RODO-2510 file (C-alpha; in nm, 4 decimals, decimal comma):
residues 203
     n   res          X          Y          Z
     1     m    12,8589    -9,5075     7,0601
     2     p    13,1286    -9,3681     6,9223
     3     c    13,2153    -9,3939     6,5449
     4     f    12,9989    -9,6581     6,6774
     5     h    12,9855    -9,7703     6,3122
     6     k    13,0013    -9,5652     6,0170
     7     t    13,3599    -9,5813     5,9453
     8     y    13,5512    -9,3253     6,0469
     9     g    13,3736    -9,2193     6,3212
    10     h    13,0134    -9,2144     6,3482
    11     f    12,7162    -9,3480     6,5125
    12     g    12,4766    -9,5132     6,2600
    13     r    12,0943    -9,5694     6,3142
    14     g    12,0869    -9,7695     6,6324
    15     v    12,4385    -9,8366     6,5540
    16     l    12,7800    -9,6502     6,5619
    17     y    12,9551    -9,6526     6,2311
    18     r    13,2933    -9,5746     6,0793
    19     n    13,3131    -9,5026     5,7213
    20     v    13,5047    -9,7958     5,5906
    21     a    13,5454    -9,6468     5,2571
    22     g    13,6194    -9,2712     5,3590
    23     q    13,9711    -9,2045     5,3557
    24     g    14,1067    -9,1876     5,0225
    25     c    14,2015    -9,5095     4,8447
    26     y    13,9270    -9,7752     4,9091
    27     r    14,1936   -10,0375     4,9147
    28     e    14,3957    -9,8595     5,2005
    29     t    14,0713    -9,7819     5,3832
    30     i    13,9681   -10,1392     5,4086
    31     y    14,3242   -10,2432     5,5031
    32     s    14,3411    -9,9683     5,7766
    33     l    14,0133   -10,0669     5,9176
    34     l    14,1064   -10,4267     5,9469
    35     c    14,4637   -10,3531     6,0856
    36     e    14,3920   -10,0823     6,3271
    37     s    14,1003   -10,2280     6,5126
    38     r    14,2031   -10,3147     6,8461
    39     e    14,2139   -10,6740     6,9747
    40     r    14,0067   -10,6130     7,2886
    41     t    13,7909   -10,8389     7,4609
    42     v    13,4332   -10,7306     7,3802
    43     l    13,2096   -11,0326     7,4590
    44     i    12,8706   -10,8915     7,5507
    45     k    12,5450   -11,0935     7,6334
    46     t    12,1955   -10,9515     7,6908
    47     n    11,8679   -11,0926     7,6940
    48     r    11,8287   -11,0782     7,3026
    49     l    12,2011   -11,0491     7,1781
    50     k    12,5584   -11,1554     7,2077
    51     t    12,8822   -11,1187     7,0519
    52     r    13,1453   -11,3567     6,9433
    53     q    13,4751   -11,3228     6,7826
    54     a    13,4660   -11,2990     6,3900
    55     t    13,6582   -11,5330     6,1641
    56     s    13,7488   -11,5320     5,8015
    57     k    13,4232   -11,7281     5,7526
    58     d    13,2483   -11,3998     5,8261
    59     a    13,3998   -11,2137     5,5309
    60     e    13,0688   -11,2228     5,3251
    61     f    12,8544   -11,0912     5,6125
    62     f    13,1151   -10,8009     5,6741
    63     a    13,0923   -10,7182     5,2833
    64     q    12,7163   -10,7161     5,3052
    65     v    12,7036   -10,4938     5,5812
    66     l    12,9563   -10,2447     5,4388
    67     t    12,8032   -10,2265     5,0957
    68     n    12,4387   -10,1831     5,2216
    69     t    12,2919    -9,8815     5,0530
    70     e    12,1221    -9,7592     5,3530
    71     v    12,4236    -9,8046     5,5747
    72     q    12,6488    -9,6034     5,3173
    73     k    12,4051    -9,3063     5,3355
    74     y    12,5771    -9,2180     5,6676
    75     t    12,9287    -9,3205     5,5843
    76     g    13,0456    -9,1194     5,2917
    77     g    13,3774    -9,1629     5,1214
    78     i    13,4335    -9,3987     4,8231
    79     k    13,1789    -9,6669     4,7530
    80     a    13,2438   -10,0150     4,6235
    81     s    13,0630   -10,3182     4,5149
    82     f    13,0047   -10,6216     4,7117
    83     d    13,2720   -10,8090     4,5044
    84     q    13,5304   -10,5408     4,5447
    85     t    13,4774   -10,5092     4,9117
    86     l    13,4856   -10,9051     4,9753
    87     q    13,8022   -10,9250     4,7724
    88     h    13,9768   -10,6510     4,9679
    89     i    13,8747   -10,8143     5,2816
    90     k    14,0091   -11,1492     5,1908
    91     r    14,3331   -11,0089     5,0480
    92     s    14,4149   -10,7984     5,3548
    93     p    14,7176   -10,9313     5,5464
    94     c    14,5184   -10,8732     5,8613
    95     d    14,2249   -11,1066     5,9520
    96     l    13,8962   -11,0441     6,1283
    97     n    13,9942   -11,1588     6,4625
    98     s    13,9889   -10,8246     6,6147
    99     f    13,5997   -10,7801     6,5113
   100     y    13,3105   -10,9337     6,6769
   101     i    12,9811   -11,0380     6,5390
   102     i    12,6490   -10,9236     6,6870
   103     e    12,4171   -11,2199     6,6892
   104     t    12,0483   -11,2663     6,8250
   105     s    11,9842   -11,5396     7,0771
   106     s    11,8902   -11,7560     6,7681
   107     k    12,2355   -11,7070     6,6081
   108     i    12,1149   -11,4678     6,3410
   109     k    12,3827   -11,2083     6,2459
   110     i    12,2600   -10,8571     6,2723
   111     g    12,5904   -10,6438     6,2726
   112     y    12,9459   -10,6350     6,4020
   113     l    13,1435   -10,4435     6,6817
   114     a    13,5301   -10,3389     6,6890
   115     f    13,7272   -10,0711     6,8415
   116     v    13,9271    -9,8350     6,6032
   117     p    14,1745    -9,5561     6,7004
   118     n    14,0320    -9,2077     6,6318
   119     s    14,2977    -8,9486     6,6044
   120     y    14,0655    -8,6635     6,6704
   121     f    14,0476    -8,7158     7,0401
   122     s    14,3311    -8,9486     7,0742
   123     e    14,1456    -9,2637     7,1979
   124     d    13,9698    -9,5739     7,0578
   125     e    13,6152    -9,5386     6,9237
   126     p    13,3763    -9,8348     6,9581
   127     l    13,2562    -9,9280     6,5927
   128     i    12,9238   -10,0753     6,5940
   129     s    12,7195   -10,1380     6,2671
   130     l    12,3925   -10,3142     6,2170
   131     l    12,2088   -10,4157     5,9040
   132     p    11,8972   -10,1783     5,8356
   133     e    11,6430   -10,4457     5,8850
   134     y    11,7476   -10,4588     6,2514
   135     w    11,7172   -10,0896     6,2891
   136     r    11,4348    -9,9504     6,5305
   137     k    11,4174   -10,2971     6,7121
   138     g    11,5986   -10,1665     7,0157
   139     y    11,8998   -10,3594     6,9210
   140     g    12,1305   -10,0566     6,8898
   141     s    11,9965    -9,9293     7,2355
   142     e    12,0628   -10,2796     7,3944
   143     i    12,4461   -10,3001     7,2757
   144     l    12,5061    -9,9404     7,3417
   145     a    12,3687    -9,9432     7,7068
   146     t    12,5733   -10,2693     7,7698
   147     l    12,8845   -10,1536     7,6008
   148     k    12,8708    -9,8110     7,7739
   149     e    12,8429    -9,9756     8,1264
   150     k    13,1601   -10,1795     8,0636
   151     w    13,3341    -9,8648     7,8959
   152     l    13,2729    -9,6420     8,1997
   153     q    13,3980    -9,8961     8,4374
   154     e    13,7647    -9,8288     8,2955
   155     h    13,7361    -9,4753     8,1516
   156     d    13,6096    -9,1585     8,2816
   157     q    13,3978    -9,0780     7,9627
   158     m    13,3104    -9,2464     7,6307
   159     s    13,3317    -9,0247     7,3205
   160     v    13,1633    -9,1007     6,9776
   161     t    13,1180    -8,9443     6,6566
   162     v    12,8082    -8,9344     6,4350
   163     n    12,7078    -8,7890     6,1026
   164     p    12,4941    -8,4733     6,1766
   165     q    12,2329    -8,6008     5,9362
   166     n    12,1631    -8,9136     6,1197
   167     v    11,8896    -8,8095     6,3499
   168     s    11,7874    -9,1361     6,4762
   169     s    12,1419    -9,2155     6,6045
   170     i    12,1692    -8,8832     6,7758
   171     e    11,8397    -8,9295     6,9505
   172     l    11,9523    -9,2752     7,0565
   173     l    12,3027    -9,1129     7,1981
   174     r    12,1164    -8,8372     7,3747
   175     k    11,8612    -9,1014     7,5241
   176     h    12,1740    -9,2871     7,6675
   177     g    12,3333    -8,9541     7,8305
   178     f    12,5488    -8,8321     7,5426
   179     v    12,5652    -8,4721     7,4959
   180     y    12,6909    -8,2723     7,1963
   181     v    13,0472    -8,1385     7,2155
   182     e    13,1698    -7,9960     6,8950
   183     e    13,1903    -8,0461     6,5013
   184     y    13,4998    -8,1490     6,3082
   185     q    13,5896    -8,2148     5,9515
   186     q    13,6999    -8,5742     5,8746
   187     g    13,8158    -8,6881     5,5221
   188     f    13,6526    -8,5791     5,2127
   189     n    13,5393    -8,2731     5,4000
   190     q    13,2615    -8,4700     5,5866
   191     k    13,1204    -8,3006     5,8995
   192     q    13,0981    -8,5005     6,1965
   193     h    12,9511    -8,4389     6,5401
   194     v    13,1395    -8,5571     6,8632
   195     y    12,8950    -8,6682     7,1566
   196     r    13,0250    -8,7556     7,4845
   197     c    12,8981    -8,9173     7,7911
   198     p    13,1073    -8,8434     8,1063
   199     i    13,1063    -9,0923     8,3866
   200     d    12,8643    -8,8671     8,6119
   201     k    12,5920    -8,9036     8,3592
   202     f    12,6088    -9,2913     8,4199
   203     t    12,6369    -9,3144     8,7848
***
């Protein structure tokens, strides 16, 4: 998935992450994440899941995901408490309108989706993050497959980044046709692996 979550680019377990606290000052990082995310229409609906546009009422849920200790294993950067994260989200001049909540058919929130620019390969990267209790249930695979289909209708390829220690996410990417391209260093000397799915792997 691209930094499909783990904020600054990496795919997280059944989900893609961007390391929200991984670029220097935590406050600047949260601000950057909220402001740089692209206002795309990413409404997705599958048999079990759907996305909806996030609102300020979802601030606590975002803070819950971002400060989860299992999620943070793959995000690196500066860690912050739930209260600190929630305060930064609420104080940001940007809102959460460019983020999309991932819900089950019974309207249980399990994660979120957004698009954030990745300067390393000069294109937007999908950012997907799920709470750990929803890993290994096929949700990440379901979202990735649907999002990839939509993405490759408009682009020649789909690039994502992932923490090289995140074995489950790498296996998921390979399952969906992504191949390893290269390694690079992001902030805090964190290694990230770039995976890419060209359109000929999809058609």
